[in-house]
C-alpha positions, 0 to 999 in steps of 0.5 A: 630410480625415478627421477625427482620431480621439480614440481608436483605433477598435475593430475590427469583429471584436472584441466586448467580453466583458462577463462577463469584464470584470465579474469583474475588480476592479482594486482587489482585491489579488492574493494570491500564496498561499492558506495560511499556510504558502505566505505564510510561504514567500514572506516567507522567500524575500523576506527572502533576496532582500533580504539578498543585495542588502543584502550586495552593497551593504554590500560595495561601501560597505566597498570605497569606505571609506563605512562604518566597519569595525566597522559593516561587520562587525556588519552583515555578520555579522548578515546572514549569520546571517540568511541561513544561518538562512533557508536552513537551513529544509527548506521554504525550502531546497527552494524556494530550491534554491541561491544560483546557481539563486535568482540566475538565477530573479530575474536577480540580479547580485551578485558581491560578495554571492556571494563573501561568502556562499560564505565565510560571514564578513565580509572583516574577520574573515578578513584582519585585526583590526578595531578597535584591538586592542593588540599581543599582545606588549605585556604589557598587561592587555587584550592578556593577556585577548585572548590567553587568549580566543583560546587558549580558543577553540582548545581548545574547538574541538579538544575538540569534535572529540575529542567527536565533534562533526562536523556543520557546525552544530556546528563552523562557529560554533566555528571562527568564534569562533576566527578572530575571537578570533585577529584581535583579538590579531594581524593577522599572517599566521602559519603555517597561519592560512590553513588556518583560513580554508579550513576555514571556507569548506569548512564553510560550503559544507556543509548544516547537518546534514552531517557531516565524514568520519572522515578529514576530521575527522583532517585538520581536527584536525591543521590547527587544531593546526598553526594553534594552534602558528603563533598561539602563535609570534606571541606570543614 
């Protein structure tokens, strides 16, 4: 019987390269970058990866009622702002390319995060009030304050358009304030409310410095005026 080998025998044709072996240190950290700029880029891309995964898990938790609406909204808003801030950087954007390309590169299956990033707002902000908002027609002090705030947000947004503010980075935050203020007053689906949401999605899909055309600006102003009238009709 052939004695059992304690290890696989080395083929006669293989000669170990002692020089190569001597140059490899298994305890040495492998660097992914050589400069500070490369390090910052890698860190930013890692943060984007983490944010995308976090948003996807957050959406799953919210659908299962495993997280309160207020906590979900706060965390989602913060994550989306961090994501937008990172991809707005020119160097990061060039390496990131786009969400679909980034997902393909890192084999990410995150359908819920994809939709949330496309919209650019938590689902609670788009559909209904989160938290115990009072009835707008109750006439209470708190209700009156919320109505005034929502009215001011509409006026502020429309004034921004009249002043020629057409860039995504100027308009998207203001329109976000509009829908959030409205949702604190009422969860009713008033006339043209959907146009606010659609414009939020349109603006969110633009690059930070992209601007609306004159035609788009006029359409947006008309739509938000219509939504404002629809909102006021819920208060009567």
